[in-house]
C-alpha positions as a Markdown table, in Angstrom:
| # | Residue | x | y | z |
|---|---|---|---|---|
| 1 | Unk | 0.1 | 0.1 | -0.1 |
| 2 | Unk | 1.3 | 3.5 | -0.9 |
| 3 | Unk | 1.9 | 6.1 | 2.0 |
| 4 | Unk | -0.6 | 8.7 | 1.2 |
| 5 | Unk | -1.1 | 11.8 | 2.9 |
| 6 | Unk | -4.5 | 13.3 | 3.6 |
| 7 | Unk | -4.7 | 15.4 | 0.7 |
| 8 | Unk | -3.7 | 12.5 | -1.6 |
| 9 | Unk | -6.1 | 10.1 | -0.2 |
| 10 | Unk | -9.0 | 12.5 | -0.7 |
| 11 | Unk | -7.9 | 12.9 | -4.2 |
| 12 | Unk | -8.0 | 9.1 | -4.7 |
| 13 | Unk | -11.3 | 8.7 | -2.9 |
| 14 | Unk | -12.7 | 11.5 | -5.5 |
| 15 | Unk | -11.6 | 9.5 | -8.5 |
| 16 | Unk | -13.0 | 6.2 | -7.1 |
| 17 | Unk | -16.4 | 8.0 | -6.7 |
| 18 | Unk | -16.4 | 9.9 | -10.1 |
| 19 | Unk | -15.2 | 6.8 | -12.0 |
| 20 | Unk | -17.5 | 4.0 | -10.2 |
| 21 | Unk | -20.4 | 6.4 | -11.2 |
| 22 | Unk | -19.0 | 7.1 | -14.7 |
| 23 | Unk | -18.9 | 3.3 | -15.3 |
| 24 | Unk | -22.3 | 2.5 | -13.8 |
| 25 | Unk | -24.0 | 5.3 | -15.8 |
| 26 | Unk | -22.6 | 3.8 | -18.9 |
| 27 | Unk | -23.6 | 0.5 | -18.1 |
| 28 | Unk | -27.1 | 1.4 | -17.0 |
| 29 | Unk | -27.6 | 2.8 | -20.5 |
| 30 | Unk | -26.5 | -0.6 | -22.1 |
| 31 | Unk | -28.9 | -2.3 | -19.8 |
| 32 | Unk | -31.9 | -0.4 | -20.8 |
| 33 | Unk | -31.2 | -1.2 | -24.4 |
| 34 | Unk | -31.2 | -4.8 | -23.5 |
| 35 | Unk | -34.1 | -4.8 | -21.4 |
| 36 | Unk | -36.5 | -2.4 | -23.4 |
| 37 | Unk | -34.9 | -2.6 | -27.0 |
| 38 | Unk | -34.0 | -6.3 | -27.1 |
| 39 | Unk | -36.4 | -7.8 | -24.3 |
| 40 | Unk | -33.6 | -9.9 | -23.2 |
| 41 | Unk | -33.9 | -10.4 | -19.4 |
| 42 | Unk | -30.8 | -12.7 | -19.1 |
| 43 | Unk | -28.5 | -10.1 | -20.6 |
| 44 | Unk | -30.1 | -7.0 | -18.7 |
| 45 | Unk | -29.7 | -9.3 | -15.7 |
| 46 | Unk | -26.1 | -10.0 | -16.4 |
| 47 | Unk | -25.5 | -6.1 | -16.9 |
| 48 | Unk | -27.3 | -5.2 | -13.7 |
| 49 | Unk | -25.0 | -7.7 | -11.6 |
| 50 | Unk | -21.8 | -6.1 | -13.4 |
| 51 | Unk | -23.1 | -2.5 | -12.5 |
| 52 | Unk | -23.7 | -3.3 | -8.8 |
| 53 | Unk | -20.5 | -5.2 | -8.7 |
| 54 | Unk | -18.7 | -1.8 | -9.8 |
| 55 | Unk | -20.4 | 0.1 | -7.1 |
| 56 | Unk | -19.8 | -2.7 | -4.5 |
| 57 | Unk | -16.0 | -2.9 | -5.4 |
| 58 | Unk | -15.4 | 0.8 | -5.5 |
| 59 | Unk | -17.5 | 1.4 | -2.2 |
| 60 | Unk | -15.4 | -1.2 | -0.4 |
| 61 | Unk | -12.4 | 1.2 | -0.9 |
| 62 | Unk | -13.9 | 4.1 | 0.9 |
| 63 | Unk | -16.1 | 4.7 | 3.9 |
| 64 | Unk | -18.6 | 7.0 | 2.2 |
| 65 | Unk | -18.1 | 8.1 | -1.4 |
| 66 | Unk | -20.6 | 11.0 | -1.4 |
| 67 | Unk | -18.6 | 13.0 | 1.1 |
| 68 | Unk | -15.8 | 13.0 | -1.4 |
| 69 | Unk | -18.0 | 14.4 | -4.0 |
| 70 | Unk | -17.6 | 17.9 | -5.3 |
| 71 | Unk | -19.4 | 18.3 | -8.5 |
| 72 | Unk | -19.4 | 22.3 | -8.4 |
| 73 | Unk | -15.9 | 22.3 | -8.0 |
| 74 | Unk | -14.8 | 19.7 | -10.6 |
| 75 | Unk | -12.8 | 21.7 | -13.3 |
| 76 | Unk | -13.7 | 19.1 | -15.9 |
| 77 | Unk | -17.5 | 19.3 | -15.8 |
| 78 | Unk | -17.5 | 21.7 | -18.4 |
| 79 | Unk | -14.7 | 20.6 | -20.9 |
| 80 | Unk | -15.9 | 20.6 | -24.5 |
| 81 | Unk | -16.0 | 17.0 | -25.9 |
| 82 | Unk | -16.1 | 16.8 | -30.1 |
| 83 | Unk | -18.6 | 13.7 | -29.7 |
| 84 | Unk | -20.4 | 14.2 | -26.3 |
| 85 | Unk | -23.5 | 15.7 | -28.0 |
| 86 | Unk | -23.4 | 13.5 | -31.1 |
| 87 | Unk | -25.2 | 10.2 | -31.2 |
| 88 | Unk | -26.4 | 8.9 | -34.9 |
| 89 | Unk | -27.9 | 5.5 | -34.0 |
| 90 | Unk | -28.5 | 3.0 | -31.4 |
| 91 | Unk | -25.1 | 1.5 | -32.1 |
| 92 | Unk | -23.3 | 5.0 | -31.5 |
| 93 | Unk | -25.3 | 5.2 | -27.9 |
| 94 | Unk | -23.7 | 1.7 | -27.4 |
| 95 | Unk | -20.2 | 2.2 | -28.4 |
| 96 | Unk | -20.1 | 5.6 | -26.4 |
| 97 | Unk | -21.6 | 3.9 | -23.2 |
| 98 | Unk | -19.3 | 0.9 | -23.4 |
| 99 | Unk | -16.5 | 3.1 | -23.7 |
| 100 | Unk | -17.5 | 5.3 | -20.8 |
| 101 | Unk | -17.7 | 2.0 | -18.8 |
| 102 | Unk | -14.5 | 0.6 | -20.1 |
| 103 | Unk | -12.4 | 3.8 | -19.3 |
| 104 | Unk | -14.0 | 4.2 | -15.9 |
| 105 | Unk | -12.9 | 0.9 | -14.9 |
| 106 | Unk | -9.3 | 1.2 | -16.2 |
| 107 | Unk | -9.0 | 4.4 | -13.9 |
| 108 | Unk | -10.3 | 2.4 | -11.1 |
| 109 | Unk | -8.0 | -0.6 | -11.7 |
| 110 | Unk | -5.0 | 1.5 | -11.9 |
| 111 | Unk | -5.7 | 3.8 | -9.0 |
| 112 | Unk | -6.8 | 1.0 | -6.5 |
| 113 | Unk | -3.3 | -0.5 | -6.8 |
| 114 | Unk | -2.5 | 2.4 | -4.7 |
| 115 | Unk | -4.2 | 0.5 | -1.6 |
| 116 | Unk | -5.4 | -2.7 | -2.6 |
| 117 | Unk | -3.8 | -4.8 | -5.4 |
| 118 | Unk | -6.6 | -7.4 | -4.9 |
| 119 | Unk | -9.4 | -4.8 | -5.6 |
| 120 | Unk | -7.2 | -3.7 | -8.9 |
| 121 | Unk | -7.3 | -7.4 | -10.0 |
| 122 | Unk | -11.2 | -7.5 | -9.3 |
| 123 | Unk | -11.6 | -4.2 | -11.6 |
| 124 | Unk | -9.5 | -5.7 | -14.3 |
| 125 | Unk | -11.7 | -8.8 | -14.4 |
| 126 | Unk | -14.7 | -6.6 | -14.6 |
| 127 | Unk | -13.4 | -4.7 | -17.3 |
| 128 | Unk | -12.7 | -7.9 | -19.3 |
| 129 | Unk | -16.4 | -8.8 | -18.7 |
| 130 | Unk | -17.6 | -5.4 | -20.3 |
| 131 | Unk | -15.3 | -6.0 | -23.3 |
| 132 | Unk | -16.7 | -9.5 | -24.0 |
| 133 | Unk | -20.3 | -7.8 | -23.4 |
| 134 | Unk | -19.6 | -5.2 | -26.0 |
| 135 | Unk | -18.8 | -7.9 | -28.4 |
| 136 | Unk | -22.2 | -9.5 | -27.9 |
| 137 | Unk | -24.0 | -6.2 | -28.4 |
| 138 | Unk | -22.1 | -4.7 | -31.2 |
| 139 | Unk | -21.9 | -8.3 | -33.3 |
| 140 | Unk | -26.0 | -8.2 | -33.3 |
| 141 | Unk | -26.2 | -4.3 | -34.0 |
| 142 | Unk | -23.6 | -3.9 | -36.7 |
| 143 | Unk | -23.2 | -5.5 | -40.4 |
| 144 | Unk | -20.5 | -7.7 | -41.2 |
| 145 | Unk | -17.3 | -5.7 | -42.3 |
| 146 | Unk | -16.2 | -6.5 | -45.6 |
| 147 | Unk | -12.5 | -6.0 | -47.4 |
| 148 | Unk | -13.0 | -2.6 | -49.5 |
| 149 | Unk | -13.1 | -2.5 | -53.1 |
| 150 | Unk | -10.1 | -1.9 | -55.3 |
| 151 | Unk | -8.4 | 0.3 | -55.2 |
| 152 | Unk | -8.2 | 1.2 | -51.6 |
| 153 | Unk | -6.0 | 2.8 | -49.0 |
| 154 | Unk | -4.8 | 0.4 | -45.9 |
| 155 | Unk | -3.5 | 2.5 | -43.4 |
| 156 | Unk | -1.6 | 1.1 | -40.4 |
| 157 | Unk | -1.4 | 2.4 | -37.0 |
| 158 | Unk | 1.8 | 1.2 | -35.9 |
| 159 | Unk | 2.7 | 1.5 | -32.1 |
| 160 | Unk | 6.3 | 2.1 | -32.9 |
| 161 | Unk | 5.5 | 5.3 | -34.6 |
| 162 | Unk | 2.4 | 6.3 | -32.5 |
| 163 | Unk | 2.6 | 7.0 | -29.0 |
| 164 | Unk | -0.6 | 5.7 | -26.8 |
| 165 | Unk | -1.8 | 9.4 | -25.9 |
| 166 | Unk | -1.8 | 10.0 | -29.8 |
| 167 | Unk | -4.0 | 6.9 | -30.9 |
| 168 | Unk | -7.5 | 8.6 | -30.9 |
| 169 | Unk | -6.0 | 11.5 | -33.0 |
| 170 | Unk | -4.0 | 9.6 | -35.3 |
| 171 | Unk | -7.3 | 7.4 | -36.0 |
| 172 | Unk | -9.3 | 10.2 | -36.4 |
| 173 | Unk | -6.9 | 11.8 | -38.8 |
| 174 | Unk | -6.8 | 8.5 | -41.1 |
| 175 | Unk | -10.3 | 8.1 | -41.2 |
| 176 | Unk | -10.9 | 11.4 | -42.2 |
| 177 | Unk | -8.4 | 11.5 | -44.6 |
| 178 | Unk | -9.7 | 8.6 | -46.5 |
| 179 | Unk | -8.4 | 5.4 | -45.1 |
| 180 | Unk | -10.5 | 2.5 | -46.4 |
| 181 | Unk | -9.2 | -0.1 | -43.7 |
| 182 | Unk | -7.1 | 0.1 | -40.7 |
| 183 | Unk | -4.6 | -2.4 | -39.1 |
| 184 | Unk | -3.5 | -2.1 | -35.4 |
| 185 | Unk | 0.3 | -2.9 | -35.3 |
| 186 | Unk | 1.9 | -3.5 | -31.6 |
| 187 | Unk | 4.8 | -5.5 | -31.5 |
| 188 | Unk | 6.0 | -4.4 | -28.1 |
| 189 | Unk | 3.0 | -3.4 | -26.2 |
| 190 | Unk | 0.8 | -5.4 | -23.7 |
| 191 | Unk | -2.3 | -7.1 | -24.1 |
| 192 | Unk | -4.0 | -4.7 | -21.8 |
| 193 | Unk | -2.5 | -1.6 | -23.7 |
| 194 | Unk | -3.6 | -3.1 | -26.8 |
| 195 | Unk | -6.9 | -3.5 | -25.8 |
| 196 | Unk | -7.2 | 0.0 | -24.5 |
| 197 | Unk | -5.8 | 1.2 | -27.8 |
| 198 | Unk | -8.4 | -0.9 | -29.9 |
| 199 | Unk | -11.3 | 0.4 | -27.9 |
| 200 | Unk | -10.5 | 3.7 | -29.2 |
| 201 | Unk | -9.6 | 2.8 | -32.5 |
| 202 | Unk | -12.8 | 0.8 | -32.9 |
| 203 | Unk | -15.1 | 3.4 | -31.6 |
| 204 | Unk | -13.4 | 6.2 | -33.7 |
| 205 | Unk | -13.1 | 3.9 | -37.0 |
| 206 | Unk | -16.9 | 2.9 | -36.7 |
| 207 | Unk | -18.1 | 6.4 | -37.1 |
| 208 | Unk | -17.1 | 6.3 | -40.9 |
| 209 | Unk | -17.5 | 2.5 | -41.2 |
| 210 | Unk | -13.8 | 1.9 | -41.5 |
| 211 | Unk | -13.0 | -1.9 | -40.8 |
| 212 | Unk | -10.3 | -2.4 | -38.1 |
| 213 | Unk | -8.0 | -5.7 | -38.2 |
| 214 | Unk | -5.3 | -6.4 | -35.7 |
| 215 | Unk | -1.8 | -7.7 | -36.8 |
| 216 | Unk | -0.6 | -11.2 | -36.1 |
| 217 | Unk | -3.0 | -12.0 | -33.3 |
| 218 | Unk | -6.5 | -13.7 | -33.7 |
| 219 | Unk | -7.0 | -14.2 | -30.1 |
| 220 | Unk | -6.5 | -10.2 | -29.5 |
| 221 | Unk | -8.6 | -9.6 | -32.5 |
| 222 | Unk | -11.6 | -11.8 | -30.9 |
| 223 | Unk | -11.1 | -10.3 | -27.3 |
| 224 | Unk | -11.2 | -6.6 | -28.8 |
| 225 | Unk | -14.2 | -7.2 | -31.1 |
| 226 | Unk | -11.8 | -6.1 | -34.1 |
| 227 | Unk | -13.4 | -7.0 | -37.8 |
| 228 | Unk | -10.5 | -9.1 | -38.4 |
| 229 | Unk | -6.9 | -10.2 | -38.4 |
| 230 | Unk | -3.8 | -10.1 | -40.5 |
| 231 | Unk | -1.7 | -13.0 | -39.9 |
| 232 | Unk | 2.2 | -13.5 | -41.2 |
| 233 | Unk | 3.4 | -16.7 | -42.7 |
| 234 | Unk | 5.0 | -17.7 | -39.0 |
| 235 | Unk | 1.5 | -16.8 | -37.3 |
| 236 | Unk | -1.4 | -19.6 | -36.7 |
| 237 | Unk | -2.6 | -21.3 | -39.7 |
| 238 | Unk | -5.6 | -19.3 | -41.4 |
| 239 | Unk | -7.8 | -22.3 | -40.2 |
| 240 | Unk | -7.1 | -21.2 | -36.5 |
| 241 | Unk | -8.0 | -17.7 | -37.1 |
| 242 | Unk | -11.1 | -18.6 | -38.9 |
| 243 | Unk | -12.1 | -20.9 | -35.9 |
| 244 | Unk | -11.3 | -18.3 | -33.5 |
| 245 | Unk | -13.2 | -15.3 | -35.3 |
| 246 | Unk | -15.9 | -17.1 | -37.2 |
| 247 | Unk | -17.0 | -16.9 | -40.8 |
| 248 | Unk | -17.6 | -13.4 | -41.4 |
| 249 | Unk | -14.1 | -12.0 | -40.1 |
| 250 | Unk | -11.8 | -10.2 | -42.3 |
| 251 | Unk | -8.6 | -12.4 | -42.3 |
| 252 | Unk | -5.4 | -11.1 | -44.4 |
| 253 | Unk | -2.6 | -13.6 | -45.2 |
| 254 | Unk | 1.1 | -12.4 | -45.9 |
| 255 | Unk | 2.6 | -14.6 | -48.6 |
| 256 | Unk | 6.4 | -14.8 | -49.2 |
| 257 | Unk | 6.5 | -17.2 | -52.3 |
| 258 | Unk | 4.3 | -17.6 | -55.2 |
| 259 | Unk | 3.9 | -21.3 | -54.3 |
| 260 | Unk | 1.9 | -20.4 | -51.4 |
| 261 | Unk | -0.8 | -19.3 | -53.7 |
| 262 | Unk | -1.6 | -22.5 | -54.4 |
| 263 | Unk | -2.2 | -23.6 | -50.8 |
| 264 | Unk | -5.9 | -24.7 | -50.0 |
| 265 | Unk | -5.7 | -22.7 | -46.9 |
| 266 | Unk | -6.1 | -19.4 | -48.9 |
| 267 | Unk | -9.9 | -20.5 | -49.5 |
| 268 | Unk | -10.2 | -19.1 | -45.9 |
| 269 | Unk | -8.7 | -15.8 | -46.2 |
| 270 | Unk | -10.3 | -12.6 | -47.6 |
| 271 | Unk | -6.9 | -11.1 | -49.0 |
| 272 | Unk | -3.2 | -11.5 | -49.2 |
| 273 | Unk | -0.4 | -9.3 | -48.4 |
| 274 | Unk | 2.7 | -9.5 | -50.3 |
| 275 | Unk | 5.9 | -7.4 | -49.4 |
| 276 | Unk | 8.1 | -5.8 | -48.6 |
| 277 | Unk | 7.8 | -4.6 | -52.2 |
| 278 | Unk | 10.3 | -1.7 | -51.7 |
| 279 | Unk | 12.8 | -1.4 | -49.0 |
| 280 | Unk | 11.2 | -0.7 | -45.9 |
| 281 | Unk | 12.4 | 0.4 | -42.5 |
| 282 | Unk | 9.8 | -1.4 | -40.6 |
| 283 | Unk | 10.9 | -4.7 | -42.2 |
| 284 | Unk | 14.5 | -3.8 | -42.7 |
| 285 | Unk | 15.6 | -7.5 | -42.1 |
| 286 | Unk | 13.6 | -8.5 | -45.3 |
| 287 | Unk | 14.7 | -7.9 | -48.9 |
| 288 | Unk | 12.4 | -6.1 | -51.1 |
| 289 | Unk | 10.6 | -8.2 | -53.8 |
| 290 | Unk | 9.7 | -5.6 | -56.1 |
| 291 | Unk | 6.5 | -4.8 | -58.1 |
| 292 | Unk | 7.0 | -7.8 | -60.3 |
| 293 | Unk | 6.1 | -10.1 | -57.7 |
| 294 | Unk | 2.9 | -8.3 | -57.3 |
| 295 | Unk | 2.1 | -8.7 | -60.9 |
| 296 | Unk | 3.0 | -12.4 | -60.7 |
| 297 | Unk | 0.6 | -12.7 | -57.7 |
| 298 | Unk | -2.2 | -11.1 | -59.7 |
| 299 | Unk | -1.9 | -13.7 | -62.3 |
| 300 | Unk | -2.2 | -16.6 | -59.9 |
| 301 | Unk | -5.1 | -15.3 | -57.5 |
| 302 | Unk | -8.4 | -13.4 | -57.7 |
| 303 | Unk | -8.1 | -12.5 | -53.9 |
| 304 | Unk | -7.5 | -8.9 | -53.0 |
| 305 | Unk | -3.8 | -8.2 | -52.9 |
| 306 | Unk | -2.4 | -5.6 | -50.5 |
| 307 | Unk | 1.0 | -4.5 | -51.3 |
| 308 | Unk | 3.2 | -3.4 | -48.6 |
| 309 | Unk | 6.7 | -2.1 | -47.7 |
| 310 | Unk | 8.3 | 1.2 | -48.7 |
| 311 | Unk | 5.4 | 2.5 | -50.5 |
| 312 | Unk | 5.4 | 6.2 | -51.2 |
| 313 | Unk | 3.4 | 8.5 | -53.3 |
| 314 | Unk | 6.4 | 8.3 | -55.8 |
| 315 | Unk | 5.9 | 4.4 | -56.4 |
| 316 | Unk | 2.2 | 4.0 | -55.1 |
| 317 | Unk | 0.9 | 4.3 | -58.7 |
| 318 | Unk | 3.4 | 1.6 | -60.3 |
| 319 | Unk | 2.2 | -0.9 | -57.4 |
| 320 | Unk | -1.4 | -0.4 | -58.7 |
| 321 | Unk | -0.4 | -0.9 | -62.3 |
| 322 | Unk | 1.4 | -4.0 | -61.5 |
| 323 | Unk | -2.1 | -5.6 | -59.9 |
| 324 | Unk | -2.3 | -4.5 | -56.4 |
| 325 | Unk | -6.1 | -3.8 | -55.0 |
| 326 | Unk | -4.8 | -1.9 | -52.0 |
| 327 | Unk | -1.5 | -0.4 | -50.7 |
| 328 | Unk | -0.7 | -0.9 | -46.9 |
| 329 | Unk | 1.2 | 2.3 | -45.6 |
| 330 | Unk | 3.0 | 2.9 | -42.5 |
| 331 | Unk | 5.5 | 5.5 | -42.4 |
| 332 | Unk | 4.6 | 7.7 | -45.4 |
| 333 | Unk | 1.2 | 8.2 | -43.7 |
| 334 | Unk | 2.2 | 8.4 | -40.0 |
| 335 | Unk | 5.2 | 10.6 | -40.2 |
| 336 | Unk | 4.5 | 14.6 | -40.6 |
| 337 | Unk | 1.3 | 15.8 | -41.3 |
| 338 | Unk | -1.3 | 12.7 | -41.6 |
| 339 | Unk | -4.0 | 14.8 | -43.3 |
| 340 | Unk | -1.7 | 15.9 | -46.1 |
| 341 | Unk | -0.4 | 12.5 | -46.5 |
| 342 | Unk | -3.7 | 11.0 | -46.8 |
| 343 | Unk | -4.7 | 13.5 | -49.3 |
| 344 | Unk | -1.6 | 12.7 | -51.4 |
| 345 | Unk | -2.4 | 9.0 | -51.4 |
| 346 | Unk | -6.1 | 9.6 | -52.3 |
| 347 | Unk | -5.2 | 11.7 | -55.2 |
| 348 | Unk | -3.5 | 8.6 | -56.5 |
| 349 | Unk | -6.3 | 6.1 | -55.7 |
| 350 | Unk | -9.1 | 8.4 | -56.7 |
| 351 | Unk | -7.9 | 8.8 | -60.2 |
| 352 | Unk | -7.9 | 5.3 | -60.8 |
């Protein structure tokens, strides 16, 4: 337990009070949709139990939450939010409410570590229960995502380029700039951090109906509620990914030889990724295969082909000319002004 002074304890208890309320309020909105919109008593009951569990666990950490409440003195109560007053559908209400609950639980989880590790673990378990519920609700509400029509811009939110605090900003910029699909790539990030990132990315991307896939990890894709996964040649077999994610998920597969285009496993995927087409800083250990490989792949498959690796505005046109349906871009989108970078690539794509 941390050695906190009186002021710090009061601050901590205000945080507990505010975020237990925030979480419970979000869950109550979801509960109403389950109860009155879906007429699902079992689901509504599960959410109600979850809501009470949040309040009980938060209340067990302080003797009287109300005495720490200072609504009038809360400097954040009037801070503007670009999305707070905008709801376009029941789905948008659900997403906002789930995000509210998940963020509140994450705050409770982190700050309770200062006084009770066991309580922190309880909040963590509750948070993952909320993630699972979100997937149940939104799978009912949303249509299945599909791979975009050719030609398309495949943007990659790579955490080696994007710090956690900029995930929302970058996702919004990519979606507004015309990204047709987004991949989340995080090689050295914990599962918990990835789930937090994906909660934000999925929420923001859904506003423009942009599908989101996860790099390498079908389990993370399933846990987060992402639209699919992109697996490499050394990752689980496509049949494993399909079993985990179901028949409607988007599954992409990296191929590193033309022979693999004859593999029966390709019947289970929606697109193939080829690359690095050009020398790439993110795949510096691999030799560039050149745009000619894209042309040969095009001759052997009717699947969508996504070219990746060293793609810039200077060479993107040639990649499409060689038969690519989409171009996957990391550094040329994320470095510098993302809006301008997207605009440049969109000019190349849209004129086709």
